[in-house]
N, C-alpha and C positions, 0 to 999 in steps of 0.2 A: 504494500500500500504506500509506504513512504517513498519507495523508488518511483512508483508511477506518479505520485504527486509532484516529486521533484522534476521528473521528465516533462510533465504537463506545464509546470510553472516556467521552466526554461523555454519551452516551445512558445508559450504565450509572451514571455518577456523578450527573448532574444531571437525568436523565429528559427531556432535551431536547438539541437540537443547539446548541452555542455557535458562533456565526459567527466567521470570521477578523476581521471588522471589530470585533466586540464584544471579542475578545481584544486587538486592537491598541489600542482605546480604553482598556481597563483598564491595559495596559502603559504607555501614554503618560501616564496619570494619576499614575504613581508619580513622586514628587519626590525630590530629593537628600536632603531632610530625612527622608523615609520610610526611605530606605536607611540613613542614619546612625543613626536611631532603632533599627532592627532590628539593625544591626551592634553597637550599644552594648549591647543586651540579650542578644545571642547569642554574641559573640566575647569570650572571657575572655582578657585579656592574659597571665595566668599559664599558659595552656595553648597559646599560640601557638608554632609551630616554624618555623624558617627553615632551608632547605636550599639550598646553592649547588653547582652542578656546573661545573667548569672552573677556570681560573686566577683566583684572587681576590688582587689585590695590596693592596687597602685595603678595609676593611669598616667603615663608619661606622654603628654600631648606636645606636638610641635609648637614653637613660639607663635603666638597670635591666636591659638585655639582656646576657647573658653572651656572650663572644666564643669 
């Protein structure tokens, strides 16, 4: 079922079947620098939220974070 859904999605979006090998090749081409660049442009430190569940004895937060 998942395979058929993926094939149908690619056919609708790209008008062709994207092979698993092609997908893996593209994923393997992503570098650490690519991830860091995207994170820097999309993650706003002013809007980050931290939630903890369970006993927290000590919490070392980065400078500027409220406790």
